[in-house]
C-alpha positions in Angstrom: 95.2 -30.9 17.8 96.0 -32.2 21.2 93.4 -34.6 22.8 92.1 -33.8 26.3 91.8 -36.6 28.9 88.4 -38.2 28.9 86.7 -40.8 31.1 85.2 -43.9 29.8 81.8 -42.5 30.6 82.1 -39.4 28.4 80.4 -40.8 25.3 77.3 -41.7 27.4 77.5 -38.2 29.0 77.6 -36.5 25.6 74.6 -38.4 24.3 72.6 -37.5 27.4 73.6 -33.9 27.2 72.9 -33.4 23.5 70.2 -35.9 22.4 68.3 -35.0 19.1 66.7 -36.7 16.2 69.1 -37.7 13.4 68.3 -36.4 9.9 67.7 -39.3 7.4 70.7 -38.3 5.3 73.1 -38.3 8.2 74.9 -41.4 9.4 73.3 -43.0 12.5 76.1 -41.9 14.8 76.9 -38.5 13.2 75.6 -36.4 16.0 77.1 -38.3 18.8 80.4 -38.7 17.1 80.6 -35.0 16.3 79.6 -33.8 19.8 82.0 -36.3 21.4 84.7 -35.0 19.1 84.0 -31.4 20.1 84.5 -32.2 23.8 87.6 -34.2 23.1 89.2 -31.4 21.1 88.0 -28.3 23.1 90.2 -26.9 25.8 87.2 -26.9 28.2 84.4 -29.3 27.5 82.1 -27.4 29.8 82.5 -24.2 28.0 81.9 -25.8 24.6 78.7 -27.3 25.8 77.5 -23.8 26.6 77.8 -22.6 23.0 76.2 -25.7 21.3 72.6 -25.9 20.3 70.8 -29.0 18.9 67.2 -29.4 17.8 66.3 -30.7 21.2 67.5 -27.5 22.9 64.5 -25.2 23.7 66.4 -22.2 22.2 67.6 -24.0 19.0 64.9 -22.5 16.8 65.2 -19.0 18.2 69.0 -19.1 17.7 68.6 -20.3 14.1 65.8 -18.0 13.2 67.2 -14.8 14.7 69.7 -14.1 11.9 67.5 -15.4 9.0 66.6 -12.4 6.9 64.9 -14.1 4.0 61.8 -16.1 4.9 62.2 -18.2 1.8 64.7 -20.1 3.9 62.8 -20.3 7.1 60.1 -22.8 6.2 59.5 -26.2 7.9 60.9 -27.9 4.8 64.2 -25.9 4.8 67.1 -28.2 5.8 68.1 -27.5 9.4 71.6 -27.9 10.9 72.6 -30.9 13.0 74.2 -28.4 15.5 74.6 -24.7 15.8 77.8 -23.5 17.4 78.0 -19.9 18.7 81.7 -19.7 19.7 83.1 -17.2 22.1 86.7 -17.8 21.2 88.7 -19.1 18.3 89.6 -22.5 19.9 86.0 -23.5 19.7 86.0 -22.8 16.0 89.2 -24.8 15.6 87.5 -27.7 17.3 84.4 -27.4 15.2 86.4 -27.4 11.9 88.5 -30.4 13.0 85.4 -32.4 14.0 83.4 -31.5 10.9 86.3 -32.5 8.7 86.9 -35.7 10.7 83.2 -36.8 10.4 82.4 -35.6 6.9 80.0 -32.9 8.0 79.6 -29.7 6.0 80.1 -26.4 7.7 78.3 -23.1 7.1 79.4 -19.8 8.6 77.1 -17.0 9.5 77.8 -13.5 10.8 74.7 -11.4 10.0 72.6 -13.9 8.0 72.1 -11.5 5.1 73.2 -14.0 2.4 70.5 -13.5 -0.2 70.3 -17.2 -1.0 70.7 -18.4 2.6 74.0 -20.2 2.0 75.3 -19.2 5.4 72.8 -21.3 7.2 71.3 -23.8 4.7 72.8 -26.9 3.1 71.3 -30.0 1.4 74.0 -32.2 3.1 74.2 -32.8 6.9 75.8 -29.6 8.2 76.8 -27.5 11.2 76.3 -23.8 11.4 79.0 -21.7 13.0 77.2 -18.6 14.1 79.7 -15.8 14.9 77.2 -13.6 16.8 79.3 -13.8 20.0 82.5 -12.8 18.3 81.7 -9.1 17.9 84.3 -7.1 19.8 85.5 -3.8 18.2 88.7 -2.0 19.1 89.2 1.5 17.7 92.6 3.2 17.5 91.6 6.7 16.5 95.1 8.0 16.8 96.4 5.6 14.1 93.1 5.5 12.3 92.8 1.7 12.5 90.4 -0.7 14.0 90.1 -4.4 14.7 86.6 -5.8 14.3 85.5 -9.3 14.9 83.5 -10.9 12.2 80.2 -11.3 14.2 79.8 -7.5 14.6 77.4 -5.6 12.5 78.0 -2.6 10.3 75.9 -0.5 12.6 77.9 -1.6 15.7 81.1 -0.7 13.8 79.8 2.8 12.9 78.7 3.5 16.4 82.0 2.4 18.0 84.0 4.5 15.6 81.8 7.6 16.3 82.3 7.1 20.1 86.0 7.7 19.5 85.9 10.3 16.7 83.3 12.4 14.9 85.6 12.7 11.8 86.5 9.1 11.2 84.4 6.3 9.7 84.7 3.3 7.4 83.4 2.8 3.9 80.9 0.1 4.3 77.2 -0.5 3.6 73.9 1.1 4.5 72.0 -1.6 6.3 73.1 -1.6 10.0 72.2 -5.2 10.7 74.5 -6.7 8.1 77.3 -8.7 9.6 80.8 -7.4 8.7 82.0 -10.9 7.8 80.2 -11.6 4.6 80.0 -7.9 3.7 83.7 -7.3 3.8 84.8 -10.5 2.2 82.4 -9.9 -0.7 83.5 -6.4 -1.4 81.3 -4.0 0.5 79.6 -1.0 -1.1 78.5 2.0 0.9 78.1 5.8 0.9 81.8 6.4 0.9 82.9 4.0 -1.8 83.3 6.7 -4.5 85.8 8.5 -2.3 87.6 5.6 -0.6 86.7 2.5 -2.5 85.0 -0.6 -1.1 85.3 -2.0 2.4 87.6 -4.7 1.1 89.9 -2.0 -0.4 90.5 -0.7 3.1 91.3 -3.9 5.0 94.9 -4.3 6.1 95.0 -7.5 8.1 92.7 -10.4 9.1 92.6 -13.6 11.1 91.4 -16.7 9.4 91.0 -20.4 10.5 91.8 -22.6 7.6 90.8 -26.2 6.8 93.6 -27.5 9.0 92.3 -25.6 12.0 95.3 -23.2 12.0 94.7 -19.5 13.0 96.5 -17.3 10.5 97.1 -13.5 10.2 98.1 -11.7 7.1 101.8 -12.6 7.6 101.1 -16.2 8.1 98.5 -16.7 5.4 100.5 -15.0 2.7 99.5 -12.3 0.2 97.6 -14.7 -2.1 95.1 -15.8 0.5 94.9 -12.3 1.9 94.1 -11.1 -1.6 91.4 -13.7 -2.1 89.4 -13.1 1.1 89.0 -9.4 0.3 86.2 -9.6 -2.3 86.4 -13.3 -3.2 84.1 -14.5 -0.5 85.8 -15.6 2.7 83.7 -18.7 3.3 85.4 -20.4 0.3 88.7 -20.3 2.1 88.1 -20.6 5.8 86.5 -18.9 8.8 87.5 -15.3 9.2 87.3 -14.3 12.8 88.5 -10.6 12.7 89.5 -7.8 10.3 91.9 -4.9 10.7 90.6 -1.8 9.0 92.0 1.5 7.8 89.6 4.1 9.0 89.0 7.1 6.7 88.4 10.8 7.2 84.9 12.3 7.0 83.8 15.9 7.5 82.2 17.0 10.8 79.2 18.2 8.8 77.6 16.3 5.9 74.5 17.2 3.9 71.8 14.8 2.8 68.8 15.1 0.6 66.0 13.0 -1.0 64.3 14.4 -4.1 61.3 12.3 -5.3 60.2 12.5 -8.9 57.3 10.5 -10.5 57.0 9.7 -14.2 54.6 12.7 -14.5 57.4 14.9 -13.1 59.9 13.8 -15.8 61.5 11.0 -13.8 62.5 9.2 -17.0 64.4 12.2 -18.3 66.1 12.7 -15.0 67.2 9.1 -14.6 68.4 9.1 -18.2 70.5 12.2 -17.6 71.8 10.9 -14.2 73.4 8.0 -16.0 75.9 10.4 -17.6 76.3 12.5 -14.5 76.3 10.3 -11.4 79.7 8.6 -11.9 81.4 11.9 -13.0 80.4 13.9 -9.9 83.1 14.8 -7.4 84.1 11.9 -5.2 82.7 13.5 -2.0 79.2 13.5 -3.5 77.0 10.4 -4.0 73.6 10.5 -5.7 71.9 7.1 -5.9 68.4 6.4 -7.2 65.7 4.2 -5.7 62.9 3.2 -8.1 59.6 2.0 -6.6 55.9 1.8 -7.4 54.0 4.8 -6.0 50.2 4.4 -6.1 49.3 4.5 -9.8 52.8 5.6 -11.0 56.5 4.9 -10.7 58.7 7.1 -8.5 62.4 7.7 -8.7 64.0 8.9 -5.4 67.3 10.7 -5.8 69.0 10.1 -2.5 72.3 11.8 -1.7 75.0 12.2 0.9 77.6 15.0 0.5 80.7 15.4 2.6 80.3 19.1 3.2 77.9 21.8 4.0 74.7 22.7 2.2 76.1 26.0 0.8 78.8 24.0 -1.0 76.4 21.4 -2.3 73.7 23.6 -3.9 75.9 25.4 -6.4 77.7 22.1 -7.2 74.4 20.3 -8.1 73.1 23.4 -9.9 76.2 23.2 -12.1 76.4 19.4 -12.7 72.8 18.3 -12.5 70.5 21.4 -12.8 67.6 19.3 -14.2 67.1 17.9 -10.7 65.9 21.2 -9.4 67.5 20.8 -6.0 66.5 23.4 -3.4 68.1 24.3 -0.1 65.0 23.3 1.8 65.4 19.7 0.3 68.7 19.4 2.2 69.6 18.7 5.8 72.9 19.1 7.5 73.9 16.6 10.1 76.9 14.7 11.5 78.3 11.8 9.6 77.1 9.2 12.1 73.6 10.7 11.8 73.8 10.3 8.0 74.4 6.6 8.5 70.9 6.4 9.9 69.5 8.6 7.2 70.9 6.4 4.4 69.4 3.4 6.3 66.0 5.1 6.0 65.6 5.9 9.7 63.6 9.0 10.5 65.7 12.2 11.0 66.3 12.6 14.8 66.3 8.9 15.6 68.8 8.2 18.4 72.1 6.8 17.0 72.1 3.9 19.5 69.6 2.2 17.2 72.7 1.2 15.3 73.4 -1.3 18.1 70.2 -3.2 17.6 70.8 -6.4 15.7 67.1 -7.2 15.3 66.3 -7.3 11.5 64.7 -4.1 10.2 62.5 -6.3 8.1 61.8 -10.1 7.7 60.0 -11.1 4.5 60.3 -13.2 1.4 62.5 -11.8 -1.3 64.6 -12.4 -4.3 67.5 -10.2 -5.6 69.6 -9.9 -8.7 72.3 -7.5 -9.9 73.8 -5.9 -13.0 76.5 -3.5 -14.0 75.8 -0.8 -16.7 78.6 0.5 -18.9 76.5 2.6 -21.4 73.5 4.8 -20.6 70.1 3.1 -21.1 67.9 5.0 -23.6 64.7 6.6 -22.4 62.8 3.9 -24.4 64.7 1.3 -22.5 63.9 2.9 -19.2 60.2 3.1 -20.1 60.3 -0.7 -20.6 61.5 -1.1 -17.0 58.7 1.2 -15.7 56.1 -0.9 -17.6 57.0 -3.9 -15.6 56.4 -2.0 -12.4 52.7 -1.9 -13.2 52.4 -5.7 -12.9 50.9 -7.0 -9.6 54.1 -8.6 -8.4 56.0 -5.3 -8.5 53.9 -3.6 -5.8 56.8 -3.9 -3.3 59.7 -4.3 -5.8 62.5 -1.8 -6.0 65.6 -1.0 -8.1 68.7 0.7 -6.7 71.0 2.5 -9.1 74.4 3.2 -7.5 76.9 5.3 -9.4 80.6 4.3 -9.7 83.4 6.6 -10.6 85.7 8.5 -8.3 88.2 6.3 -6.4 86.7 3.2 -8.0 88.1 4.3 -11.4 91.6 4.5 -9.9 91.8 1.0 -8.4 93.0 -1.8 -10.7 90.5 -4.6 -11.5 93.0 -7.1 -10.1 93.9 -5.3 -6.9 91.4 -7.5 -5.1 89.0 -10.1 -6.5 86.2 -7.5 -7.0 86.8 -6.5 -10.7 84.0 -4.0 -11.6 86.0 -0.8 -11.8 86.9 1.6 -14.6 84.2 1.8 -17.3 81.3 1.0 -15.0 78.7 3.8 -14.9 76.6 2.3 -12.2 75.4 -0.9 -10.5 71.7 -2.1 -10.4 70.3 -4.1 -7.6 66.9 -5.6 -8.3 64.7 -6.6 -5.4 61.2 -8.0 -5.1 59.5 -8.7 -1.8 56.3 -10.5 -0.8 54.4 -11.6 2.3 52.4 -14.5 0.8 53.4 -18.0 2.0 53.8 -21.0 -0.2 55.8 -22.2 -3.2 53.3 -20.8 -5.8 53.6 -17.3 -4.4 57.4 -17.5 -4.4 57.4 -18.8 -8.0 55.2 -16.0 -9.1 57.4 -13.2 -7.7 60.7 -14.9 -8.7 59.3 -15.3 -12.2 58.6 -11.5 -12.3 62.2 -10.5 -11.3 63.6 -13.1 -13.8 61.5 -11.6 -16.6 62.7 -8.1 -15.7 66.3 -9.4 -15.6 65.8 -11.0 -19.0 64.4 -7.7 -20.4 67.6 -5.9 -19.2 69.9 -8.1 -21.2 70.6 -5.7 -24.1 71.3 -2.8 -21.7 73.9 -4.1 -19.3 77.4 -5.5 -19.3 78.3 -8.4 -21.6 80.9 -11.1 -22.0 80.3 -11.7 -19.2 77.1 -10.3 -17.9 78.5 -9.2 -14.6 77.0 -9.7 -11.1 78.0 -8.7 -7.6 78.8 -11.4 -5.1 77.2 -9.8 -2.1 73.9 -9.8 -4.0 74.1 -13.6 -4.2 72.1 -15.1 -7.1 72.0 -18.8 -7.7 70.2 -18.3 -11.0 73.5 -17.4 -12.7 75.0 -20.9 -12.0 75.8 -23.4 -9.2 78.4 -26.0 -8.4 77.9 -29.8 -8.5 77.1 -31.4 -5.1 80.4 -33.2 -5.4 83.5 -32.1 -7.3 83.0 -29.2 -9.6 85.2 -28.5 -12.6 86.8 -25.1 -13.3 84.8 -24.9 -16.5 81.4 -25.4 -14.8 82.2 -23.0 -11.9 83.3 -20.5 -14.4 79.7 -20.1 -15.6 79.0 -18.1 -12.4 82.5 -17.3 -11.3 83.5 -15.1 -14.2 80.2 -13.1 -13.7 81.2 -12.2 -10.2 85.0 -12.0 -10.7 85.8 -11.8 -14.4 89.5 -12.5 -15.0 90.2 -12.8 -11.3 88.2 -16.1 -11.0 91.2 -18.2 -12.2 93.5 -16.7 -9.5 90.8 -17.4 -6.9 90.7 -21.1 -8.0 94.5 -21.2 -7.8 94.4 -19.9 -4.2 91.7 -22.3 -3.3 93.7 -25.2 -4.7 96.6 -24.1 -2.7 94.9 -23.6 0.7 91.9 -26.0 0.6 92.6 -28.7 -2.1 90.1 -31.1 -0.4 87.3 -28.5 -0.9 86.3 -28.7 2.8 84.8 -25.2 2.7 82.2 -25.4 0.0 78.7 -24.4 -1.0 76.6 -24.0 -4.1 78.7 -21.0 -5.1 82.0 -21.5 -3.4 85.3 -21.2 -5.2 86.3 -24.8 -6.2 89.9 -26.1 -6.3 91.2 -27.4 -9.6 90.3 -31.1 -9.9 93.1 -33.6 -10.0 92.4 -34.0 -13.7 92.7 -30.3 -14.3 95.9 -30.1 -12.2 97.4 -32.9 -14.3 96.4 -31.1 -17.5 97.9 -27.8 -16.3 101.1 -29.6 -15.3 101.3 -31.3 -18.7 100.9 -28.0 -20.6 103.7 -26.5 -18.5 106.0 -29.3 -19.3 105.3 -29.0 -23.0 106.0 -25.3 -22.9 
């Protein structure tokens, strides 16, 4: 990077402009050196000062807290960043990468803040948060069915902007409108259309990434290996992704939605058991997912559906494939596809669609999540064991989400992108438990509940490895060392997320970031020098 001219008084000016207490673990001059470096290596030192927040800025806490979704990581004892940078253009990210690397400061990247374990804004080492909230432009090319979306945009904003241009185009992404597209796309990206079109990551055709050297690369420049890795392998392991180019997909002008609730007394166990053999085999334009929650003194299974078509097409289809559900026409509502995005996000019918532009979190509470993939139907006895755990006190606000696979997901190779959970998967389970009580003891109690449920599920879910979904981040399944992490140790969690694709991800990481600059508790590690020598030795023998 080129150095801008600087006066002899600039170091003093920087310290006056950005004074703040230095964390005990940081070097005495870390903050001053870092901030001075930013001004030296930014095209305009005035503009960089306008997007920097330190703990002495009055708005520091509000900027940090705005995108924190899990209150487990918002306590006074949670490590706070030295600096928050909210860039408005890529050059400011380049300067931040350069200066963090130069001064040995970790970097965490946040787009929507939905990382379940807070890794996008928490680190035990001195760190800087690059919050991409200002990089949120969206350009829709309806004629060519493509879009460029910057990483700081939310799913809701993307859906809204597409709908502005076309009522029959959309993108296969998730249900929660406040999720940032950055982490969602780079981790895979489930949504209402994934059975018809695959994951969000399956429909990305280009990207812009800033690597550990501060270079801005598009698909052509980064090469196909890195482009493969960031679509489902977690972009934060490889660099800072600033924008994605998407293939938009066709949707019908009218869709039909329904929610059918059944309690245990209304044969919910039998219906869930039968759904396991039906949900993944339904036509790809029909999704029926199940939400399991406590309901007063019983357990309720809600069958929630979106169908790309009209109600008169849907009713006979469900009557043929899933007659036990007892679906009636009055259970169904026809609406536009963009309205269905609100419905799936559990907004009331009739809510104005501009609510999708609101970045304010729908909820802020304490929670813990886990995930599983199911390849064989769980017996009714096995399901009853799940329901029993919902009668425990900690499960009052817990929920399970069963999402069927099949359709397009069966047709895509396990190695097409890093996300490998394709053919043979019946459905995915997301486990969630929420609570409002403050304090470590409360957290331990609720987390213990979900861990016991997860342990109970062991015989019923995927094995060798017991798989998990990266976007439902779970540090229980394994973490890296604070320093160098071996391939073997990282494989403990890596093969659960990526199965056989993990080794290729490590190879890509070794190629593009051998110094492991972009790292976290569950980032892809490079091969250590010892491992590289061992691999080289084996090759020479062969």
